[in-house]
Backbone as a printed PyTorch tensor [residue, N CA C, xyz], in Angstrom:
tensor([[[  83.0240,   37.1560,   26.8470],
         [  82.8830,   36.4830,   26.2360],
         [  82.0610,   37.1280,   24.4840]],

        [[  80.3960,   37.0260,   24.7510],
         [  79.7520,   37.3400,   23.8080],
         [  80.9460,   38.6850,   22.7480]],

        [[  81.7110,   39.4700,   23.2970],
         [  82.7250,   40.4450,   22.0670],
         [  83.6010,   39.7160,   21.3510]],

        [[  83.4800,   37.9610,   21.9810],
         [  84.8440,   37.4430,   21.0960],
         [  83.6710,   36.3650,   20.6310]],

        [[  82.5410,   36.1250,   20.6330],
         [  81.5950,   35.4310,   19.1880],
         [  81.9090,   36.6610,   17.9210]],

        [[  81.4160,   37.6440,   18.4520],
         [  80.8400,   39.2990,   17.4680],
         [  82.4060,   39.0430,   16.9470]],

        [[  82.9900,   38.9980,   17.2360],
         [  84.4920,   39.0960,   16.9100],
         [  85.3250,   38.1240,   15.4610]],

        [[  84.3390,   36.2130,   15.7750],
         [  84.7270,   35.5340,   15.5460],
         [  83.3650,   35.2570,   14.0930]],

        [[  82.5170,   35.5680,   14.2880],
         [  81.5740,   36.2110,   13.3310],
         [  81.1360,   37.5720,   12.2010]],

        [[  82.3200,   38.2610,   13.0350],
         [  82.8760,   39.4980,   11.5680],
         [  84.1400,   38.4930,   10.8370]],

        [[  85.0390,   37.7100,   11.3960],
         [  86.1450,   37.5940,   10.7900],
         [  85.7250,   36.3350,    9.6640]],

        [[  84.6760,   35.6180,   10.5850],
         [  83.9650,   34.5210,    9.1350],
         [  83.1020,   35.4630,    8.3250]],

        [[  82.2340,   36.5140,    8.0320],
         [  81.4690,   37.1120,    7.1910],
         [  82.9860,   37.6820,    5.9010]],

        [[  83.9840,   38.2490,    6.8440],
         [  85.0090,   38.7810,    6.8370],
         [  85.7950,   38.2780,    5.6800]],

        [[  86.2420,   36.5340,    6.0270],
         [  86.4920,   35.4670,    5.1140],
         [  85.4590,   35.0820,    3.8390]],

        [[  84.4220,   35.1830,    4.4900],
         [  83.1150,   35.0950,    3.2090],
         [  83.7050,   35.7330,    1.7120]],

        [[  83.6150,   37.2130,    2.2780],
         [  83.3360,   38.1430,    1.5250],
         [  84.9200,   38.5890,    0.5140]],

        [[  86.0410,   37.9290,    1.6940],
         [  86.7680,   38.2170,    0.5600],
         [  86.9370,   36.6620,   -0.8560]],

        [[  86.6880,   35.6750,   -0.0120],
         [  86.3770,   34.9700,   -1.0460],
         [  85.7970,   34.8890,   -2.0640]],

        [[  84.6140,   35.6720,   -1.9000],
         [  83.3790,   35.7270,   -2.8940],
         [  84.3700,   36.7050,   -3.8610]],

        [[  85.1360,   37.9920,   -3.1290],
         [  85.6770,   39.1720,   -4.2640],
         [  86.6930,   37.5260,   -5.0800]],

        [[  87.3900,   37.3700,   -4.1190],
         [  88.6480,   36.2700,   -5.1360],
         [  88.0470,   35.4980,   -6.1100]],

        [[  86.9050,   34.6020,   -6.0430],
         [  86.1370,   33.9630,   -7.0000],
         [  85.5170,   35.0730,   -8.4820]],

        [[  85.3780,   36.3050,   -7.8290],
         [  84.5200,   37.6580,   -9.1100],
         [  85.6950,   37.4900,   -9.5310]],

        [[  86.9070,   37.9390,   -8.4290],
         [  88.2180,   38.3540,   -9.6730],
         [  89.2700,   36.9380,  -10.5750]],

        [[  88.0010,   36.1710,  -10.2120],
         [  88.8310,   35.1700,  -11.3380],
         [  87.7150,   34.7300,  -11.9870]],

        [[  86.8140,   35.5060,  -12.1940],
         [  85.8280,   35.4070,  -12.9370],
         [  85.8500,   36.2800,  -14.5540]],

        [[  86.2330,   37.5340,  -13.7600],
         [  86.5730,   38.7320,  -14.5900],
         [  87.7700,   38.3200,  -15.4810]],

        [[  89.2300,   37.9830,  -14.6760],
         [  90.6320,   37.6530,  -15.5190],
         [  90.1040,   36.6700,  -15.8610]],

        [[  89.3060,   35.3710,  -16.1360],
         [  89.1280,   34.5270,  -16.9660],
         [  88.6660,   35.4940,  -17.9160]],

        [[  87.5990,   36.4130,  -18.1510],
         [  86.6490,   37.0230,  -18.8380],
         [  87.7750,   37.9020,  -19.7430]],

        [[  88.8020,   38.0980,  -19.6500],
         [  89.2190,   39.1950,  -20.1140],
         [  90.1890,   38.3430,  -20.7050]],

        [[  90.7370,   37.7060,  -20.3070],
         [  91.3610,   36.2410,  -20.7790],
         [  90.5220,   35.7010,  -22.0610]],

        [[  89.7630,   35.7430,  -22.5620],
         [  89.1150,   35.3510,  -23.7760],
         [  88.6160,   36.6860,  -24.3790]],

        [[  88.0160,   37.3730,  -23.7090],
         [  88.3830,   38.9290,  -24.5800],
         [  89.4890,   38.6740,  -25.3220]],

        [[  90.6510,   38.8720,  -24.9220],
         [  92.4490,   38.9470,  -25.5410],
         [  92.1920,   37.9470,  -26.3360]],

        [[  92.3380,   36.7800,  -25.5850],
         [  91.7600,   35.6610,  -27.2100],
         [  91.6340,   36.4590,  -28.4200]],

        [[  90.0680,   37.0560,  -28.3720],
         [  89.2840,   36.6970,  -29.1450],
         [  89.9640,   38.1550,  -30.0850]],

        [[  90.4370,   39.4570,  -29.0390],
         [  91.0070,   40.0470,  -29.7440],
         [  92.3360,   40.0810,  -31.0430]],

        [[  92.9380,   38.9380,  -30.5640],
         [  94.1210,   38.5390,  -31.3340],
         [  93.6810,   37.7520,  -32.7760]],

        [[  92.8810,   37.1590,  -32.5020],
         [  92.2690,   36.0300,  -33.4050],
         [  91.2570,   37.1370,  -35.0170]],

        [[  90.7090,   38.0250,  -34.2410],
         [  90.3800,   39.0970,  -34.5840],
         [  91.3990,   40.1020,  -35.0930]],

        [[  92.3040,   40.3480,  -34.6490],
         [  93.8180,   41.0730,  -35.6670],
         [  93.9170,   40.2090,  -36.3100]],

        [[  94.2380,   38.8170,  -36.0810],
         [  94.2540,   38.0890,  -36.9790],
         [  94.0350,   38.1910,  -38.9880]],

        [[  92.7970,   38.0870,  -38.2610],
         [  91.7780,   38.0230,  -39.9880],
         [  92.1190,   39.1490,  -40.5360]],

        [[  91.8220,   39.9130,  -39.6290],
         [  91.8270,   41.6980,  -40.2270],
         [  93.2200,   41.4390,  -41.4250]],

        [[  94.2550,   41.1030,  -40.7510],
         [  96.0290,   41.2220,  -41.0140],
         [  94.7960,   40.1110,  -42.9510]],

        [[  94.3910,   39.0870,  -42.7470],
         [  94.5620,   38.6140,  -43.6390],
         [  93.7580,   38.7900,  -44.5180]],

        [[  92.7040,   39.1040,  -43.8890],
         [  91.9570,   39.7230,  -45.4310],
         [  92.8300,   41.3520,  -45.8870]],

        [[  93.3870,   41.9530,  -45.0430],
         [  93.8770,   42.9050,  -45.8570],
         [  94.9890,   42.1740,  -46.7320]],

        [[  95.8710,   41.5760,  -46.2690],
         [  96.5870,   40.7340,  -47.0120],
         [  95.8830,   40.5540,  -48.9550]],

        [[  95.2240,   39.8480,  -48.2260],
         [  93.9790,   38.9960,  -49.8550],
         [  93.4400,   40.5380,  -50.0320]],

        [[  92.7470,   41.7020,  -49.8400],
         [  92.9710,   42.7800,  -49.9990],
         [  93.7880,   43.1100,  -50.8530]],

        [[  95.2650,   43.3160,  -50.9720],
         [  96.3190,   43.8080,  -50.9730],
         [  96.4640,   42.8720,  -52.4880]],

        [[  96.4580,   41.7520,  -52.3220],
         [  96.5750,   40.8720,  -53.0580],
         [  95.8660,   40.8410,  -54.3230]],

        [[  94.8110,   41.1420,  -53.9290],
         [  93.6650,   40.9660,  -54.9780],
         [  94.1300,   42.7880,  -56.0030]],

        [[  94.2170,   43.5640,  -54.9830],
         [  94.7410,   44.8640,  -55.9720],
         [  95.6660,   45.0230,  -56.5660]],

        [[  96.5570,   43.6940,  -56.4680],
         [  97.9270,   44.2190,  -57.0080],
         [  97.5310,   43.2580,  -58.6480]],

        [[  96.4870,   41.7850,  -58.2720],
         [  96.0840,   41.5300,  -59.1720],
         [  95.6460,   42.2140,  -60.4560]],

        [[  94.5730,   42.8060,  -59.4760],
         [  93.3980,   44.0770,  -60.8570],
         [  94.4030,   45.1300,  -61.2260]],

        [[  95.4190,   45.3760,  -61.0250],
         [  96.4600,   45.9020,  -61.2350],
         [  97.1050,   45.3270,  -63.0370]],

        [[  97.3370,   43.8600,  -62.3960],
         [  98.1410,   43.2890,  -63.5860],
         [  97.1180,   43.4880,  -64.8150]],

        [[  96.1710,   42.8210,  -64.4040],
         [  95.0880,   42.7490,  -65.4620],
         [  95.1580,   44.0290,  -65.9690]],

        [[  94.7390,   45.3980,  -65.1450],
         [  94.6100,   45.9220,  -66.3470],
         [  95.8310,   46.6550,  -67.1540]],

        [[  97.0980,   46.2010,  -66.3020],
         [  98.3780,   46.9230,  -67.4420],
         [  98.1840,   45.6540,  -68.6740]],

        [[  97.8190,   44.2140,  -68.6850],
         [  97.7110,   43.9920,  -69.7950],
         [  96.5390,   43.9660,  -71.0710]],

        [[  95.5090,   44.3880,  -69.2990],
         [  94.3860,   44.5690,  -70.8810],
         [  94.7570,   45.4500,  -71.3780]],

        [[  95.4350,   46.8820,  -70.9110],
         [  96.2270,   48.2140,  -71.4360],
         [  96.9310,   47.4390,  -72.8640]],

        [[  98.3560,   46.7100,  -72.4180],
         [  99.0330,   46.4710,  -73.7000],
         [  97.8990,   45.5390,  -74.7640]],

        [[  96.8330,   44.8370,  -74.7650],
         [  96.3990,   43.8720,  -75.7480],
         [  95.5690,   45.1740,  -76.6370]],

        [[  94.9030,   46.3940,  -75.5580],
         [  94.7990,   47.1430,  -76.1410],
         [  95.9110,   47.9140,  -77.1810]],

        [[  96.0500,   48.1440,  -76.7620],
         [  97.9630,   48.6880,  -77.7800],
         [  97.7330,   47.8910,  -79.3540]],

        [[  97.9860,   46.7670,  -79.1480],
         [  98.0200,   45.9620,  -79.7590],
         [  96.9120,   45.2180,  -81.2330]],

        [[  95.9410,   45.3910,  -80.2070],
         [  94.9000,   45.5320,  -81.6500],
         [  94.6060,   47.3420,  -81.8480]],

        [[  95.1650,   47.9050,  -81.4260],
         [  95.3830,   49.3780,  -82.2250],
         [  95.7940,   48.9090,  -83.2490]],

        [[  97.6290,   48.3440,  -82.9200],
         [  98.3150,   48.0200,  -84.1090],
         [  98.1970,   47.6830,  -84.9020]],

        [[  97.1460,   46.6610,  -84.8470],
         [  96.9640,   45.8330,  -86.0270],
         [  95.7830,   46.4470,  -86.8790]],

        [[  95.2770,   47.1870,  -86.2780],
         [  93.9690,   47.1830,  -87.0940],
         [  94.7690,   48.2390,  -87.9530]],

        [[  95.6950,   49.6660,  -87.5950],
         [  96.6190,   50.1460,  -88.6940],
         [  96.8020,   49.4910,  -89.4680]],

        [[  97.8690,   47.9450,  -88.9820],
         [  97.9280,   47.6990,  -89.7510],
         [  97.2680,   46.9820,  -91.0840]],

        [[  96.1410,   46.2790,  -90.5470],
         [  95.1360,   46.2520,  -91.7560],
         [  94.2670,   47.1280,  -92.5740]],

        [[  94.5640,   47.9950,  -92.3530],
         [  93.7260,   48.8970,  -92.9410],
         [  94.2860,   49.4190,  -94.3970]],

        [[  95.9250,   48.7170,  -93.7110],
         [  96.9750,   49.3160,  -94.9630],
         [  96.5090,   47.9330,  -96.1370]],

        [[  95.9290,   47.3420,  -95.9060],
         [  96.1610,   45.6250,  -96.6590],
         [  94.4020,   46.4890,  -97.4430]],

        [[  94.8230,   46.2240,  -98.5380],
         [  93.3890,   46.1500, -100.1360],
         [  92.8060,   44.6040, -100.1680]],

        [[  91.6760,   44.1300, -100.6090],
         [  91.6640,   43.1970, -101.4360],
         [  91.3470,   43.3010, -102.8420]]])
């Protein structure tokens, strides 16, 4: 009978350890899911920042082109005004 008790005790310990291991795995899985959600959120934010930077770059290029056009117009106007006499 002593051997049967030892086997039952060992089986209980193994069951307890399996339960603890399952809880640990569940906890790790929960953490990994949280990390995955955080990574997806971060990736989305990075894409938004990239899009905003590209938009700003395009706006800056457009402003530079407009400034160049205005400079050329000012140069032409200056040239025309130089021809006037008072």
